[in-house]
Structures are given as structure tokens and as C-alpha cells.
NUVOVEX-371473 format. One record per residue (C-alpha): residue in one letter; x, y, z. Coordinates in steps of 0.1 Angstrom, whole numbers, plus 5000, padded with zeros to 4 digits. Layout:
# NUVOVEX-371473
AXYZ
...
END
This chain:
# NUVOVEX-371473
M500049974996
M502850275008
E504750184976
R501750244957
M501250574975
R505050674963
M503950554929
D500950774928
A502851054944
A505951044918
L503350994886
L501551354903
V505551554901
L506151444870
F502451494856
L502751874870
G504052024837
H500451954825
L498752154850
V498752454827
T496052674814
A493552474790
L494852484754
E493152614724
V493752394697
P493352554660
L490352404646
D491652244618
L493452004639
P491951634650
Q490051714683
P486951584704
P483651824709
T483752124731
I480552274742
T480952664736
H477552764744
Q474352624762
S471352784778
P470952814819
K470352534841
D466952694848
Y465252824819
I461853044820
I460653094784
D459153404770
P455053254760
R455053514732
E458053414716
D459753094699
I461852844723
V465552864716
I467352604737
H470652684729
C473852384725
D476852474702
A479952294701
K483052284679
G485651994670
K487451834643
P485351684624
H482351894634
P480251734655
S476651624651
F473851674680
S471151494695
W468951574726
T467051384752
R464051504770
N463251374805
G465851144798
T464251034766
H465551064732
L463751364716
D463151264680
I463051564659
D462451444626
E458851334643
D457751664655
P457451924626
N457352224653
V461152134665
T464152234643
F467852254644
R469952594639
P472352484603
R475552394618
S474352424654
G472752184681
T470252484691
L466952364691
V463952624679
V460752494690
D457652704671
I454952734695
T452152884674
R450752554668
E451352384699
R450752484738
V453352594760
E453152334783
N453652074758
Y457552154757
E458152174796
G460751954807
V464551884816
Y466551894777
Q470051754778
C472351814745
T474951554733
A477551674712
R479551414690
N482351334664
K484551014662
H486851184688
G484351134716
T481451324730
A480551594750
V477251664768
S475651934781
N473852074818
N469951934826
I468452264814
V465052284831
V462652494804
R459252604823
Q456852864812
P456353194834
R452653164856
S450753484866
P447353364876
L444353584887
W443953714923
S440953534938
K437353684938
E436953794974
K434654014993
I436554255017
K434854405047
P435854775057
I438054735084
V436954945117
V439755015147
Q440155255171
E443155485170
G446555315184
V445754975180
S448154795153
L446854665120
V447854395089
L446354455060
P447154115040
C447854065002
R448353684998
P449553724962
P448853404940
A451553214934
G453553244903
L456953194881
P458953344890
P457253494923
P456053844918
V457354204931
I454754344955
F453854724961
W450854914977
M449055194957
D445955394960
N443255414933
N445655794920
F448455524918
E450355674944
R452655484964
V451155425001
P454055645023
Q455955385042
S457555485075
M458855385108
R455055325118
V453955195083
S456054905065
Q455754625039
S457154325049
L458854085027
N455553845022
G453954185007
D451454215035
L451454595048
Y451654625088
F450754945110
S452454965144
N450055155156
V446955345133
R446255725133
R443155885125
E445155985089
D445055675079
S441455635072
R440855565031
N439155355011
D441655254985
Y444655025000
I445154824972
C448054554970
Y449454534932
A451754204923
R453954264892
F455053964869
P458054064851
Y458053754828
T454853824814
Q454554194820
T451554214837
I450154314873
Q447554214890
Q445354394914
K444054294946
Q440454404954
P440654764974
I440554745013
T438955025038
V440255125066
R438255345091
V440455445122
L437855575152
N439155815179
Q436355755204
A438455565230
P441655565217
A444355255227
D446855315254
E450455285254
R451754985250
K455254815247
P456754655217
T455654325208
F457054155173
F454254085146
I457353935126
P458753685135
S456153555161
D458153345183
S461053435203
Q463553275179
T463553135146
S465952955123
K466753045083
M468852855061
V470853025032
L473052925005
K476553035003
G476753314977
Q473253384975
V471753654995
L470353655032
Q467153855040
M465853885080
E462954115092
C461454245125
I458354405123
A456954525158
E454054715169
G453454945201
L452555295212
P454555505207
T456155345177
P459155175183
E462455165167
I464654865156
S468154785160
W470054445150
T473154265162
K475153975154
V475353785189
S478653605174
G480453835156
D480554195138
F478354235102
P480654235071
A480554605066
K480354615026
R478054335025
T475554445047
F472554715038
F469754815067
L466454865045
H462954965052
H463955195084
K466054895097
K462954635096
T465054415072
L468654305074
R470354215042
I473654055034
V474853995002
N476653764985
V477353535019
S479753295030
E479953035056
S481253315081
D477753465078
A476653185099
G475553255134
D472553445156
Y471053765149
R469553965173
C466654245167
T465654485191
A462454685188
I462154955216
N459955275228
Q459755425261
L457755165278
G460154885270
S461654645245
V461254315229
H464054085213
H464553835186
T467153605175
I467653455145
H469853115141
V471353145105
T472652845093
V474752865057
K474352575032
A476352545000
A475552404963
P478752234949
Y481452524937
W485052494922
I487652504945
S490152664918
S488652574881
P486552314862
P488952054848
R490952154814
N491152014781
L494651834776
V496751794750
L499151484752
A501651364724
P502250984722
G503850824751
E503151114777
S501251144809
G498751374820
V495951444848
L492251534848
T491751684879
C488051814895
R487951964929
A485152114941
S483352134973
G479852244990
I478152175021
P477351935028
K480651785006
P479351714974
A480151294954
I481751294925
R481151074896
W482951054864
A481950964831
M483550924795
N482251024763
G478651034781
L478650724795
A479750634834
I483550524836
E482650184852
N481050144821
S483650204795
P486150014778
T488949944800
D492250144793
V495450044812
S496650434807
R493850554827
K493950534862
V490550704883
E491350824924
D488751004932
D488651384919
T491851264895
I492151064866
I495551014855
F497150874823
T500450754816
D501850654781
V499250754760
Q498750644727
I497050774694
G493450684695
A493250724734
S491351064727
A488151094745
V485651344764
Y485751324801
Q482851424825
C482951534857
N479851574878
I479851684912
S476551704929
N474751724968
E471351834977
Y471552144971
G472652114932
Y475452014909
L478152094886
L479051924854
S482151964833
N483351854798
A487151814792
F488551634765
V491951454763
N493551444727
V496351264719
L498451434690
S501551474673
E502251804662
P505252064655
P504652384670
R502852654655
V502653024666
L498953124667
T499853524675
P499453724643
A503053794627
N504154124627
K501654244655
V502554614667
Y502254654704
Q501755024718
V501955064754
I502755384775
K506055444790
N506355344823
H503255104820
Q503754744820
A503954564784
L502654224776
L503954044743
D501653764732
C503553454715
S500453184718
S501452894703
F500352544699
G502352184697
S502151854708
P504451814727
I503852114741
P506652354724
K509052554746
I509252984744
T512053154738
W512253574730
F514953754713
K514854104705
D516554264674
S519954124668
R519053804686
S522453794706
S520953634737
T517653514748
L515253744769
D515253604799
G515353814838
D515254174844
P513254354833
Y511754074812
I509653784827
L508553484809
H505453324814
D504252984813
N501953074783
G504653224762
T503953584771
L506753834773
E506254084799
I507854404805
R506654534839
I507854934833
A508554964794
Q510855214785
D512155414752
R514955184750
N512554884750
S510954994715
G511854744687
K511254424671
Y511254104692
T511453744679
C509353444699
A510553074691
A507852784696
R510052464699
N509652114705
M511451774693
L509551784658
G510352124650
I510252514652
D508152814644
E508953194650
N507153504649
H508053894647
V506254134663
Y507054504673
L507154714706
E506355074705
V507355304735
K504455614735
E504755914759
P502055924782
T498856174779
R499056474806
I497056744810
L499657004818
R497257284831
Q494457184847
P491157364847
E490557584876
Y487657654908
K485857914890
V483458154910
V481558364879
Q478658594883
R475758504862
G475458634829
R479558674825
S481758454805
V483958164822
V486857984806
F488357624815
E491657544802
C493057214797
K496457204783
V497356854775
K500556674762
H500656354742
D502756144722
P502356324685
S501955984673
L498755924690
I495356094678
P494256284708
T490056334712
M489256594742
T485856524758
W484156744781
L481656634808
K479756804833
D478956624865
D480056304850
G477656334820
E477556494785
L477556884782
P474457044774
D473257074739
D473857464745
E475357704720
R476657934748
L479157624757
V481957644729
V484657344733
D488157474715
S490957224712
D492757344746
S489457524766
L485957484774
T484157844771
I480557934788
T479158234780
D476058444795
V476758174822
T473658094842
E472857904875
N472157564856
D475657594845
A476957534880
G478457204889
V481957004881
Y483757004845
T485856764835
C488256754808
I489356404792
M492056354770
N491555984753
T493955854729
T494255474719
L496155414747
D495655584774
H493855874790
D494156134815
S491156384829
A491256684855
S487856844871
A487057164881
E484057364899
L482257614888
T480257854913
V477558064899
V476958354921
E474658654919
R473858934943
P471558824967
D468158834966
P466559114986
P465459035025
T461758975026
D458859005059
L460459315075
E458459315110
L458959575138
T458959435172
D459659565207
Q458959925203
K459760185230
K460460555224
R464360545214
S464760195197
V462659915181
Q463959545169
L463959495133
T463759125119
W463558985085
T463958705061
P467358685043
G466558635005
D468658324980
E472358444983
H472958244954
N476358054961
S477958384976
P477358405014
I475858735025
Q478458925044
K476259195061
F472659355060
L472759715057
I469559885074
Q468360215059
Y465660445072
E463560735056
D462561015078
S459261125060
L458761395081
H461961575074
H463561415041
R460761255022
G462361054995
H465661055009
W467260715026
H469660695049
N472060465067
L471360345096
T473460055109
E474659715095
V474759365111
P476759065103
G475158805073
T474458585097
K472258775118
T468658855108
T467559115137
A468759415147
H468159675177
L467560005161
K468560315183
L466360635171
S465960985173
P462961185185
F460661335165
V461261125134
H458760905113
Y460860635102
T460260355074
F463160105072
R464359885046
V467059635046
L469659525019
A471959245018
L475659215009
N477758924992
A480758924977
V479359054943
G477659324955
L474459484973
S470959344967
R468259544957
P466459724985
S463659515003
F460159645004
P459659945032
S458659825066
R455659995081
L455560365094
Y457060395130
K456960745147
T459060875179
D457961165200
A459561505204
S462161575234
A464561885243
P467961845218
D470261595228
E473661735218
N474562115208
P475962215172
A479662085168
D482562315154
V481862685172
R484562895157
G485363255164
L487163455137
G487163815130
T486863915095
E487164285103
H489564425128
N486964515153
N484364235150
L484063905159
V481963605136
I480763305158
S480062995136
W479062675139
K477462375123
P474062365128
L471862045135
S469861855115
G466361775116
L466961405127
Q468961595156
S466661875161
N464461645184
G461361875182
P459862175162
G461162495170
L464562425171
H467362765179
Y470262845194
K471663055223
V475263215216
M477263315245
W480763505246
R482863695265
Q486663855266
K489163565279
R490263765309
P489363775346
G486063905359
S484263915320
E480663835319
W478563625294
T476863785266
S473963595249
V471663625223
T469063365206
V469463275169
A467063075146
N467562995112
N471163075109
S474062955115
K476663245125
F476563535145
V478463895144
V479664085173
S480764455166
G483064685183
T485564405196
P489364515199
T491564385173
F492563995177
V491763955214
P490863565230
Y487263545236
E485063215251
L482563095233
K479262875239
V476462755216
Q473562555232
A470662415213
A467162455222
N463362385207
E459962415223
H460562105247
G463562255260
D467262305260
G469862095247
P472762005275
E474962245290
P477562335258
A481362295261
V483762625260
A485262715227
L488262995220
G488163225192
Y489763545183
S488563915172
G489764035136
E493664085127
D494764425113
L498264475098
P501464415117
I503264715127
G506664605136
A509764485113
P512264255121
E514764385137
N518964345141
V518964175105
Q522264075094
P523463885060
V525963585061
V527763545025
L528863145025
N529663104990
S529763244954
T525863164952
L524263104985
A523863335015
E522063315052
V520363595068
H519363625104
W516963855124
D515063905156
P511463795156
V508664045157
P507064075189
P503563935189
H501764255200
L503364375169
I501764125151
R498564215156
G496963875142
Y498463505134
L502063505126
K501363345090
G505363385084
Y507763615070
K509263695037
V512863815022
Y512664034997
Y515964024975
W517364154944
K520764184927
K521464544920
H524164474898
S527264224890
L530664364900
H532064354864
K532064674844
H530064534815
N526564434833
P523864674838
E521864704871
H518864414882
M516164574901
E514064264894
K512864134929
D512863774943
I510563674973
L511663414997
T508563325017
L509063145049
S505962985070
G505963025106
N507763145133
H511763155116
S514563365126
H517063295094
A516663205056
M519063085028
L519363244998
P519863014974
G520863084932
L522463374932
H525063544908
P528563554916
F530763824916
S527264064923
L526264304944
Y522164244964
S520064434984
F517664275006
N515064325035
V512664115058
R508964145063
V506663925090
Y503263895075
N499963785093
G496163695077
K495864025070
G499064125054
E502664205055
G504264435079
P506764755075
Q509964585058
S513064635076
P515964855064
D517264765031
Q520564625032
Q523464495006
F525964225006
K528464094979
T528963734963
P532763614954
E534163534924
G533263214907
V533762994876
P532663154845
G529963034820
P531162884785
P532263144759
T529363284742
S530663114708
L533262934692
V533562964654
V536162814628
N537563014600
N540062974574
P540862604572
N543662534555
Q545562204547
D548062254580
S546262534602
L542662654616
T541862984628
L539562944659
E537263284670
W535463304703
S533363564723
P533763584758
P531463444783
H528163604784
N528363504826
R531663614836
N531163574874
G534363764879
H537463884862
I538763614833
T541963544839
G542763334802
Y541363054785
T542362674780
L542062534745
K542062144739
Y542062024709
Q542661654696
P542061454664
V538861244653
N539260924629
N536660794602
S535360574633
N534760884657
E537660754678
L539461074695
G543661104695
P545661284720
V544961584734
E546561914730
V546362184757
L546762554752
A546862824776
L545963164760
P545663534778
A542663674784
N542463954761
E542463764730
T539463634712
S540963434680
V543863194678
T545663014650
L546962634650
P549562544627
N551262234620
L548262024618
K547461714599
Y545961774563
S542261614554
T541361514599
R538661634616
Y539561814651
K537461864679
F537962184701
Y537062294736
L537462614748
N536762734785
A537563054805
K539163124837
T538663334866
F540763334896
T538263064911
G538562794881
E537862704853
G534162714837
P532462494812
A533462394779
I532162514742
T533162234716
Q533562264681
E534562054653
A536362124618
I538161934593
T541662064576
T541462064534
T543661914509
D543962134486
E544362464492
G543062584461
K539362444470
S538362674494
Q534762604491
T535362284509
S537562384535
L534662354564
P532362004568
I529761984547
A527361944583
W528662304592
S526162604588
P528462894592
P527763084621
R524963394617
R525763694641
P523364024639
P525264324627
P526164564655
K524264804670
A523564984702
R521964754733
P518564714723
A515664734748
S515264354749
P518064204774
F519463934749
T522064034723
N524763874702
I522363574693
S523963344669
S523462964655
S525962694645
V524562394629
G526962044633
E526261724630
D524961634662
G522561964665
A522162334663
L524062544685
I522362844703
S524463114715
W523563464736
E524463714759
Y521963824785
W521664094808
G518564064829
P518063924863
E515763634856
K516763264857
N513763124841
I515263124804
Y513962894774
V514862854741
E512062804716
Y511662674677
I509362624657
V509262504620
N509662794596
D505962814576
S504762564597
E500562604605
G498862804626
E498162564651
E501562384651
E503362504689
W506362654698
Q509062364715
K510862454742
E513862364754
H514562514793
V518162684799
N520062574829
G521962894841
S524362904807
Q523863144777
N524062854752
V522062544744
K522162244718
L519262204703
K519061794691
G516261624669
L516061904642
K515261744608
V517661764583
G516461974553
L514162214573
S514762554587
Y513662644618
R512662984636
V514463014671
R513963264699
V515163324737
V512263384758
V512863504799
K509563394821
G508463554853
H507363364885
Q503863284873
D505163094837
Q504563424821
P506463564791
L508663864803
H511063974772
S511963784742
S514963784717
E514663864678
E513763534657
L516863364644
L516563134611
V518462824612
T518262584586
V519762224588
P521862094554
A519961844535
V523161664531
A525261604563
S527861344567
R530961274590
Q532961124560
V535761324544
D535061504511
I535261164481
A536961404460
T539761404481
Q540061014482
G543060864463
W540560554451
F538360824433
I541061064415
G542260724403
L538560644388
M538260974371
C541860934353
A540860634340
I537560764331
A539261074317
L541860844298
L538960624278
I537760914270
L540461084253
I540860724234
L537160754218
L537961114209
I541261024190
I539560764174
C536560974164
F538961194148
I541060954129
Q537660844111
R536561204106
N539661254089
K539860954069
G542960874081
G544761184069
K546161454092
Y544061774093
P546362034073
V546562384088
K546262584056
E543562404039
K541762464078
E542762894075
D541262874038
A538162754051
H537563034072
T536963274044
D533063194046
P532263024073
E528462874073
F526962764098
Q524662404093
P523562174124
M524761844133
K522861554124
D521861294150
D524061024140
D527361254141
C529861214167
A529061314202
F532161474205
G532361814186
E533561644156
Y532761784121
S531261624091
D532761424062
N530961644038
E530961964050
D534961974067
H534562364059
K531862414090
P532862384128
L532362174152
K529362134165
G529462304205
S532162544192
R531862874207
T530863184181
P529963534182
S526563644188
N526063754149
G526863424137
T530463534118
V534163394131
K536263644142
R539363664117
D541963834144
D542063504159
S545463324159
D545563164124
D547862884131
S545662704159
L542762534160
V540962714188
D538162764162
Y537262384158
G538062304196
E535862214223
G534562524237
G537462784226
D539362724257
G542562664239
Q542562284245
F544562244213
N547962384205
E549062434169
D550562104162
G547161934172
S547961804205
F545561804238
I546562104263
G544962194296
Q543061884303
Y543861864338
S544762234344
G542762334378
K543562704367
S541362644331
V538662494347
S538662744376
R538562994347
D536062824333
T533962834365
A534663204370
E533363294336
G530363184342
H528963154304
E526162914294
S527162644269
S525662314255
E528962194245
A529761794258
P531461834290
S535161764292
P536861514317
I537961744341
T534061934345
A532561584349
I534861514378
N534061874387
S530461804389
L530761494403
N532361634432
S529861894440
F527261574440
V528961424463
END
């Protein structure tokens, strides 16, 4: 026995290799039948349609089918109503000619071919039943209020059982509650009845789902009497009736237990499990906890369950003992098909369980295995069949039947003995696409017998794929748990057994994941506005994305206001119905990503309603209201307003505010007011509309509670006192007849109060007061009901007068050339005669200490607020004489001045020279002329001239410094470089130091004879007004110099004012154009930049006073900016240009020579013939096709050349030289000598003479003329 057990164990270990997933045998290979589809075991048919009992199977060869009904063979040919579907075992029964009951029964299908036989489950076919309610007459039920009641339903038995519900005549469900409930059997239970339960239409309905019919019980009438209501009582159970019951339930089904109790008051039901806890996710309490439901019951749900009913008078308990049974169920899975090669071994296992333990029976090809032919290769041991050394022809279908009293399991599994080489079933060149960092599964489904071994290769097939990151499953699938970009590529799977090998190629593409980069955000939007939800997504470019928007997990409403773009959702004219959660979902064929955001639609709150006044008192009242809809934005506060219809009808005033959480306000009121209140609500959006006004509330009059505020005393004249105050409002008057008691007295010991009564006014004038004397003041409010409280005392002063004292001990202190300090003793208060406002220092420049400057009498005023004893005088002119005085001032005006005093400012640095002009530029020298500075600020001790060369790249060369004496206004600089631009800096000096410099630029020339090109083109020569007597205007010597960086405007100014501007405007501009301004910072020159080339400007210098009003203006100066300005050296002086011009001249010369040779027909022109030809000259016009260089015609040799000079009378002068060719030359300028050669072609003097004569000629230009013309253009 022990040896046999060891052999069995060895066989099991040997056969573990065949315990794999069921093999799919290709249909082109021989195989026993396999049932692929069958009807359920319990099949309730639809009586309105044909009966269809499914039985489909596959196999090779295709199986044939047969049926049994109630264990007897069903002969299809004998019943014309029963047919097979083509190539199927499915039965179709036509019930139009037969009753359905004739085809009820237990059916079983058999599918067979030469390799075996498979059988189906036993299929119980039944028709549904929906019987009618039996006729009965139900008497009305009359009960006393408070007793319990049961309305029976007792529906007819149907197949399947009906669904029960109670309704009335209007098809409205009977309301159920803790007191009224329907049991599982359909009865309606009342724990206690009430008067409202009286009705005559309690109707029980039964709905039969398969037949789609509803049966109705006769209505039940219930009358509840209240003549002698029932007493209160503790609970007792309707259901269950005993103290303990038992219940059996099958594993996997639903367990339902109910406890319904009666009592008064209505009892409450609770549940506990005595031996443990409820399964949390499978437990549900229904019908107000009267029903306990546990779904998908397991063995652990067995035990005792206790329900408790309790009210104020006591409780009652009931225990339900639950046992769990189980129909047979598979422990792992049903037996799997077994494919073996000849000589192999294998195992069929049929492992199941149940409560009680089920019995296992084996069959082969539909026959009990004990009745089947003996096979030495087969051994049956309980739930296992062991096959050893199988051979061809041993194929069969084995049935495993497991059953107990609660059900059965039937499974077919074949053993197919085949000898087949491997084949890969996965489609070739299949492309797998996965998302990066996700799992990749590459399928290699194969078949072969013996079972093939699977190996995988990638790309070059250098090695098998085994180990991290690859996992090879038993079914041949290659798994990559976390796919990366490097895993993309071509993969090869090879299936190999002893009979051969088969390969297949697949491809893996790793794609970038879809990610939402910018998620939609939570939005709060006011109704009527627009909102945009953004949803920007990144995805793999090779995948086609699809954007979908959802609202509250459903489709977007079909509304044109919702516009979906590629990366956003826009909602216009938002309404409250648009509120919700919006989700954007980006789908690709491989993955998706989603994000959600909520939209909250807000609006101003609705106005409050139902205003009520309570707790009414003389000076207060309580206001309550009901808030309106806040529209998703919490109310922050309520604003309470009132209207005083007695004093300000139609005007609403703010009274108070309360937090948004309150709906009442205690309002403090004023006497003698007719109040009407209204309330407004405020949220984050804004204020609501006002509520409807409350009813009118009147308060009684009383004496004033307060006195006027802001009592003041000021004098408008030196001998009066004006007492003023802020009058009380109508709301503050507290009653009719409002008036004021005005009281005053001088603030000194022993003064008595003087009073007067004033009505309808807010001031009173006291006359005859001394000047600027302090007074104590009081103003008291009063009305017909009495006086207000005692008023507070205010202080005031009578009127001011001009000061009568001047500051004394006034002393100046000069700090530097532009700053001085003035000191004085303050004026005593009694001499000020008013409120001290401050001091004023008047100062003015009498004249400069330089002999050339005139007197200046314009005064400057320095105003100091408050009590001061010194002041700084800034912005003074150096080397000048100043006068000044000091005055005190009050609210009335200025007092007398202090005696005038003088001080002198020391020398300062001078201003820049007024002008700097470059004259007489030569090849190696320039002459500079300048004018002394306008602001000398002392004695000029000399000038400093600095200059340096500037190359074509605007780089500055070394600086040369030259000191010049004070009496010089010009200097000539020798030994300069020719054709070089220089920059000059000139400044003046005093004993204090050097002043700012004026700059200028100039270029030395290349040819001493060309004086017209000595200055840079970008210059305009300075223009100066002619010398004349000093004008009435303080401006003299106004000049301009136009350079490449702007126009330098210079002038001399003799006035004291410092607010100087230079104004300019385009000449001939339209009237609406304004003058442009350039402020001058203390100098006497300014450079105007940004002027447009080619335009002329009118320029003037303007001085303005303290109020920005023009005081003086200079004469207008016309400044022209040249149209062509260049920093480059004249092109005519460049070597490359001179060479080019020489080449052109030589080419023209050669052309002239060739032309003359052609005209002379190859001979030399004889002078004698030419002289004879002059006897009778005759002028003829040249033909268009003649030579263009002044040559003569072959036919008319005696005629002068075209373009030759002749007298105005048309004759040739006979006194010219007879032995020359002047008369036939180019313009008569001696360009040929007597032997016919050219002369003077490159003579500068000839050109100069030509230009100087200024004749007008139409002859062709000579080369030198062309060169000069081009130079002037450049």
C-alpha cells in the first residue's frame, strides 16, 4: 500500500508540467467536441416567442447533435414544430401551433464526433405563470386609534414570484415609515394607526416580470375611530412571531431577515450579531432598519442575529439562527482540456466543494466510466484521472459530475492525443503600443504536441530575453513591467518542440503618456458673465487625441453658449444651471488623462423679505427680516436704511449694519422722526435690491440731545468777531422750534457772558471788538421741549489787522558765490496783531561787479511759513551786489519792511564762451574765433583750449592743451594734419577756476585752391546780427551754429531773471502747431537736437516770470539744417576716386582720338586748308547720328564743330590765331595747340577760369568738368 502511494506521488510530480491553462487546439487539427454555449439550467421561457434551447459546440470533424427530454431521446424528425439551427445543436420550437406546456421538461444536449462525446447540463424548461387573484369580498376594517393593524396581500403563486407594492386609486404609492411598512411577503403592517390612515383605497398590486402583467387585489377600506384611543404599550413582534427562529441560506445567495413590531409609541428596530460583527461591505439595512440584508453570503455569515424593538415603555428581542449551506462550487477551476503527445502522461482534476460535501462521478463520452472500455493508461482516483503513456486513439471527452442535495456541477474536458510540430498562433508582425512606464505584454500564443518551449529574442537575437526587466510566462507571453523608450523595437518569439520550430515577429512601440499640463481651475463667476476652463494637454505626437468635456459626469448640455475648443471650454452668459463639476478627458488609443474643476455661479443676493417691527420703545425698536437667496455667495452683512418722511421724504439714509449671520437688529432711534425701514443684503458680488419698506414708525419729540459742533470764532474785520457753528440736522433737532443760544465773553478775569438767541442761522457777528483779542464761546441748542445739554467752551479771536513791527537786527552772511544766509530777531506778538503766518525775504541783484553788466531791479521773494529767525538765499549770481529786506505777515497781510541791506557775492567760475567759430581752414592750420562768456562771474584770467583729432570711426586721438590770455578772442593753430577732423574744447577761467567748455569740430583741407570745401558739409556758418546799440530786450549777440549733432544757439543776456527757455518752430508751419521748448540751466547757450534735415526753423530766446508768463523775448533767428550732412571726408579727396576719374578721362581721350581719325579718313588735318576754309563760314546743324564729341562731318569739312563757340552775330572772328585750331575745339578754351595735341586737360586753372566766367554752353562736358560735377554732387 505504501509503495502504491509513493508511485502515485511520483506520477503527480511528473505530471505537474501539464497543469497549465487550457490549450486552444486549432480547429484544423483533429479534436473531440467542446460545448461552447448552452442555455441556463433553469430556463423560464417567454410564452410570446419561440422556444430556443441553445447548444453549440466545436470539434474536428464538426460534431453532430442529439437531445433527450426527461431522459428519453427526442426524435426531431417526428415533431414538425422542432428544428435545429444550421451547423448547431440549438433547438428552435415553434409554439404557434402547440401549447407551451407540451414542451416543458428537462432537456440535455449531446455533441459527438469520432474522437468523443460531450454533454450539456440538464436544462429545465418552464413557462412563466401569472395567475389571477381569487374573487373575494373584503369587508371594511374599523379600528380604534392607536391599535396595530395588518392588511394582508396574499398574492397568487407565480413563476417567478411577483413583485408586491401597495398603491391607491391614483396610482400613488402608500407612504411607508417607521410606523407603516411592507413585509417581505407583501403584507402591510401598521405599528399603530392614526386618524389620517383612514381611507378606502388600500390596494395590493402584484407585478409578474416575465409576462409583463400586473394583478390587482380588491381595495381595502380602513376606518380609524378616536372615540376610545388605545393606551400606550410596549413593543411586541408581528414578524417573527416566536422568540427564536431558524433560517437557512445558500452560499453566494442573499440573506434577508426582517423584524416588524407593533407598539405605542412606534418602536424602533436595531440589529446585532451575537457571535461577531456584520460584514461591512455586504450588509444593508432597509425599510427603516426593519430588514437586514447580507449579499454574497459566505460560511462566516452563519450564526445568531438579534433584532430589538424598543420604545419608551420597554423593549422586546428576537433571535434568528442562520445556517449556511452550499451547492457544489469549484475550488479552483473546472477540469481543463488535456493535449498529450504519444507516450506522454497527464492528469485531469475535478476539484470542488459544497455543504454538505458533494459526491463526484466520472463519465467518458457520456457513459459512466465504470461502464466504459478498460484502458490501462487510465487510472481514476476520486477527483483525479491519471493518464500514463497514452497512445494515438486514446482521445475522449470526460465528464465530471459533482452533486449534493442543493445542486450539481457538470464539466466536460477532453484528452486529445496528437503529434504536431509547433505553430505560433499570434498574428505575424503584430504591433504592440504601450505607454511609457506601463506594463507591456507581448503575446506568443502557440500550439504543438508535445507542448512547445517558448524563447524570446530582441533585434539582433544575440541572447534570449530572460531575467530583469523581462518576465516569461508559462503561456509564452513576454512581460515588461515598466516599459521604457529603449524597450521599443522588434521582438522574435520561437516555439520549439521535438518535431520542429516556428517563429513569429512582433513590434513594440513605447509611447509618451498623455498628461494634462494645465488643469481647469475652480471658478466663481457672476451670472451673465463668461468663464473659460483651460485644459492644455501633452500627448505622444503619433497618437490621435480626443478631447471630451463632461458636466457632473454626464454629457455637456446641447447649448450654443458652451463652446469647446482644442484646449478650453468657454461658457458665455453663465446661468445658475451651469454650476457643477466640469471634467476634461483627453483620450488616446492607449491611455487617457482627466482633470476636473467646479464652477460656482454667484449673483447678488435677493432682497430680504417679511420685515417686522417688534419690541417698540420710545428710542428703540427691533427689526427682523427673512434673508433672500444668497446665490452661492454667502451674505457678508445686511445694511439697514431709513427714510424720515417728516423731514426728508424720499431720501434714504444708512442707519446701521449687522453681520450676514443675523436676521434681527436692535435699532436706536431719534425723537420726532417718522421712520420707515428697509434692508439690503451684501455678498461678494454686491448689494441686493432694497427690500420692501417696513410699516411707518413714529417717535415722540423731546429736547435736543446734543449741541452744535465745530464752534468757531474768527474776525472778518479788525473790530468784529464772527461766531459760527455746524447746525443740527432735522433728525438731531428732536422736536419743533429749533433755535440756538449764542454766548461769548473776553478771555480775561471778571468778564461776563453775553448771550443772544439765533434761529435759522449758523453764525452771529459781534461788532465793536478790540483787535485780535481771545474770546470764550458757547452755542446751545434748544427747541419747544427744552434746552440741550450744557455746551462746551470754545476759543476764538476777534479780527486781525496789519502788523506794525518790522524784524530787527537783520544780518546777512555770505556762504559762497551762490548762497547767502540772512538772520533777524522775530517780531513781538503784540506788534503782529494777528495769527503769525510767517516771514518774507525780498532780495534782488542790483548789478554785477563786472563793469560790463547793467543794473537788475527784479526782486525775488523767499516766503517762510511759521516763526523763523533765519533763511537761506539760494541761486545767487557770483560776483554781484545784492540788496534785501525782511517783513513779517499775518492773515491780513504784510507788515513794514526792515531797512534795506546789501551784500556782495564772491567770484565764481565763468560760464562757457558765448560762441566758438572756425575760420580759414587750410591743409595744416585752422583759425578759431570766440566771444567771451556772457556770465563772467568774475574777472576773466585767461582761456584754455584743448583739441584732438577724430578718425572716421569717431575715435578720439591725443589731446593738445593750449593756454590763452584773457584779452585774446582768436587763435591760429599751425602744423595740423591735412584732411583730418579735429574737435575743440574752449573754456574761460577766473581766479576761482575754470568754467564749462564750448565745443566745435572742423576739418583741414587737402587742396589749398579749393576753399569752398574747407568746412565740413554738416556745418552752417554762424550767423550774427550786425553790431548795433543795445536793444530794449535783455538778449544780445544771438547766433547759431549747425553741427552734425544739432544746432548750437548762443546769446548774451543782461536781465536778472533765471527762468530762460529756447523756443523753436518749423518755418512756414501752420498756425495750430506749438513752439517746442528747451529749458536752459543757467548757461547762455544750448544745443537743439533732433532737428530734421532739410528744414528751416525759427528760433527765439524767452525769459519767463514767476507765474510762467513771458517777460522778454529775443528776435527770431532762422536756422537751416542742411539736407546732406556727413562725417565722411570729401569723396573728391580720396585716392581711389581720383584714380577712377583719371581712368574715365583716359578712356574718353582715346574715344576722341578714334573719332577724329575716322573724320579725317586716316589723314592729318592740314592747317592751311583750315585757314582757307574760314573765308566764308556757314553754320549747319549737326545730324543726330554724328559723333557726340564735337567732331565735324566728312561732307562739310569747312563747317565748325558742333558746340564750338561763335560770336552772337553768327560770324567767326578773323583776328584769332591763324595757325591754331581754337575755332574747332571743344568750347574755345585752348584745348588744342598748333600741332593738334591736347593741352590743359588737367589744368585746375582752366577749370577755375571756366567756372569763374560762368558762360552757358551746350557743348559736351570735358573730363575735368565731369569730375567737378560729380564732386559737387557727392
